[in-house]
Every structure is written in structure tokens, then in C-alpha cells.
C-alpha positions as CSV (number, residue, x, y, z in Angstrom):
1,M,-19.2,-6.0,6.8
2,R,-16.7,-3.3,7.7
3,I,-14.9,-0.5,5.8
4,G,-11.5,0.9,6.5
5,I,-9.5,3.8,5.1
6,G,-5.8,4.1,4.8
7,Y,-3.3,6.8,3.8
8,D,0.4,7.0,3.5
9,I,3.0,9.4,2.1
10,H,6.8,9.1,1.8
11,P,9.4,11.5,0.5
12,L,11.3,10.7,-2.7
13,T,15.1,10.4,-2.3
14,Q,18.1,9.4,-4.4
15,G,19.6,5.9,-3.9
16,R,16.4,4.0,-3.2
17,R,14.2,1.8,-5.4
18,L,10.7,3.0,-6.2
19,V,8.3,0.2,-5.2
20,L,4.6,0.6,-5.5
21,G,2.1,-2.3,-5.1
22,G,5.1,-4.7,-4.9
23,I,6.3,-3.6,-8.4
24,D,9.7,-2.0,-9.0
25,I,9.1,1.2,-11.0
26,P,12.1,2.5,-13.1
27,F,12.7,6.0,-11.9
28,G,15.7,8.1,-10.7
29,K,14.4,8.2,-7.1
30,G,12.8,6.0,-4.6
31,L,10.8,6.4,-1.5
32,S,12.5,6.9,1.8
33,G,11.4,4.7,4.7
34,W,12.3,1.8,7.0
35,S,10.8,-0.9,4.9
36,D,10.7,-0.7,1.1
37,A,8.4,2.4,1.7
38,D,5.7,1.1,-0.7
39,V,3.1,3.8,0.1
40,L,0.4,1.9,-1.9
41,T,0.7,-1.3,0.1
42,H,1.1,0.6,3.3
43,A,-2.2,2.5,2.7
44,I,-3.9,-0.8,2.0
45,I,-2.5,-2.4,5.2
46,D,-3.9,0.5,7.2
47,A,-7.3,0.3,5.5
48,L,-7.5,-3.4,6.3
49,L,-6.3,-3.0,9.9
50,G,-8.7,-0.1,10.4
51,A,-11.7,-2.0,9.0
52,A,-10.9,-4.9,11.5
53,A,-10.2,-2.4,14.4
54,L,-6.7,-3.9,14.7
55,G,-4.7,-0.7,15.0
56,D,-2.4,0.6,12.4
57,I,0.7,-0.4,10.4
58,G,3.1,1.3,12.9
59,S,1.7,-0.7,15.9
60,H,2.2,-4.0,14.0
61,F,5.5,-3.3,12.2
62,P,7.2,-0.5,14.1
63,P,9.9,1.4,12.2
64,G,13.3,0.9,13.8
65,E,12.7,-2.8,14.3
66,P,15.6,-4.7,12.6
67,Q,13.4,-7.4,11.2
68,Y,11.5,-4.8,9.1
69,K,14.5,-3.0,7.7
70,D,14.0,-2.9,3.8
71,I,11.4,-5.7,4.1
72,S,9.0,-6.1,1.2
73,S,5.7,-4.5,2.1
74,L,4.0,-7.4,0.4
75,A,5.4,-9.6,3.2
76,L,3.8,-7.2,5.7
77,L,0.5,-7.4,3.7
78,A,0.6,-11.2,3.9
79,K,1.0,-11.0,7.7
80,V,-2.0,-8.6,7.9
81,R,-4.0,-11.0,5.7
82,D,-3.2,-13.8,8.1
83,R,-4.1,-11.6,11.1
84,L,-7.4,-10.8,9.5
85,T,-8.1,-14.5,8.9
86,E,-7.2,-15.4,12.5
87,N,-9.8,-12.8,13.6
88,G,-12.5,-14.1,11.4
89,W,-12.3,-11.6,8.5
90,Q,-11.9,-11.9,4.8
91,V,-11.1,-9.2,2.2
92,E,-14.0,-8.4,-0.1
93,N,-12.3,-5.6,-2.1
94,I,-9.7,-2.9,-2.2
95,D,-9.9,0.4,-4.0
96,A,-6.7,2.5,-3.9
97,T,-5.3,5.6,-5.5
98,I,-1.6,6.6,-5.9
99,V,-0.9,10.3,-6.0
100,A,2.3,11.2,-7.8
101,E,3.4,13.8,-10.4
102,Q,6.1,11.5,-11.8
103,P,6.6,8.9,-13.0
104,R,3.6,8.0,-15.1
105,L,2.2,4.8,-13.6
106,S,-0.4,3.6,-16.1
107,H,1.8,0.8,-17.5
108,F,2.4,-0.6,-14.0
109,I,-1.2,-0.7,-12.6
110,D,-2.1,-4.2,-13.9
111,G,1.1,-5.6,-12.3
112,M,0.3,-3.9,-9.0
113,R,-3.2,-5.3,-9.0
114,K,-1.9,-8.8,-9.7
115,Q,0.7,-8.7,-6.9
116,L,-1.8,-7.3,-4.4
117,S,-4.6,-9.7,-5.3
118,Q,-2.2,-12.7,-5.1
119,T,-0.8,-11.6,-1.8
120,L,-4.3,-11.1,-0.4
121,G,-5.6,-14.4,-1.9
122,I,-8.5,-12.7,-3.7
123,A,-9.5,-12.3,-7.3
124,L,-7.9,-9.7,-9.5
125,G,-11.3,-8.1,-9.9
126,Q,-11.5,-7.4,-6.2
127,V,-8.5,-5.0,-6.4
128,S,-8.7,-1.6,-8.0
129,V,-5.6,0.6,-8.3
130,K,-5.7,4.1,-9.9
131,A,-3.1,6.8,-10.4
132,S,-3.6,10.5,-10.1
133,T,-1.6,13.7,-9.7
134,S,-2.1,16.6,-7.3
135,A,-2.0,19.1,-10.1
136,K,1.4,20.4,-9.0
137,L,0.0,21.4,-5.6
138,G,1.8,20.7,-2.3
139,A,4.8,18.5,-1.7
140,V,3.6,15.7,-4.0
141,G,2.9,18.2,-6.7
142,R,6.4,19.6,-6.4
143,G,7.7,16.0,-6.9
144,Q,9.0,15.7,-3.3
145,G,7.0,12.6,-2.5
146,V,4.3,10.0,-3.4
147,A,1.1,9.5,-1.5
148,A,-1.6,6.8,-1.6
149,L,-5.1,6.4,-0.2
150,A,-7.0,3.1,0.1
151,V,-10.4,1.9,1.1
152,A,-11.0,-1.8,2.1
153,L,-14.2,-3.7,2.6
154,I,-14.0,-6.8,4.8
155,K,-16.6,-9.2,5.9
156,G,-16.8,-11.7,8.8
157,S,-16.3,-15.3,7.7
158,E,-19.0,-17.6,9.0
């Protein structure tokens, strides 16, 4: 068994969709980035890749590559799932936290868990997503961005 940790942060900007865990969140701003900038899914990807010692999200899906422009991060997560399987790993569980002052995310958490578990091919009970604030501290606390942290547990398939 191996554990990995992931972290991501993106600035909020006008004219973009806010996508977290593959769910469109109604909000006046979205996250800036090359893909859909889904910080939650990106943190999970990094946690999984780190646990398997397979590098990081940028080494697999470099920003600036045309095929990744505005791509759904769930599509990237599916590619990582396949890479893990090819290397003899399976996902045991994910525990993730989104840090944002706004919008309130409690009504969207179950949908995020469902999207993530389906993409990873694991049970809903193996995916935990929580939301927190940064108590108005730092860039996230000032509403300038959204961050996410994730821990992943994988085990070798035998």
C-alpha cells in the first residue's frame, strides 16, 4: 500500500466556468487554467500519481499542449486511473478538501463524490470530499482563488 498527497490552487477569474470534482458550480467567476482548472480533481490526480511514484500532473498533461486546452479534468483522471492499472495499482480511497471562501459548496459535495468515484471505478464510500474556508486569510480568504488538497491510498493488485 502507498499514500500520496496532492495540492492545487487556481485564481478565480471572470468569463470561466467554475468546475469542481467534475461538477459545474453556479458562480459569477471560474478558475483560470489551461484545462477546465478543476483544482479538486487536479489535487486528486497529483495524490494518485505521487502514491504510485509516477510524477505529477504537469509531467503527464503539460499546460500549453493543444489536446489539453479546456479538457475536462475527469478525462485526465480517467487517464491516470488507466496508468495506475497498467502499473499494477488500484485506488483504495481518496480524501480531499476544497478550500474556498465562496461559493458555499455543501449542496454539491455528493455530486462531486459521485463523479469522482465513477471516473475512478470505485465505490462512493471510497471517496470523501469536504469543503472548508481559510477564515478570510491569504489569497483564498480574499476570494482570489480556490485551493484543494487530497490524500490517496493505493494498493498493488495481485
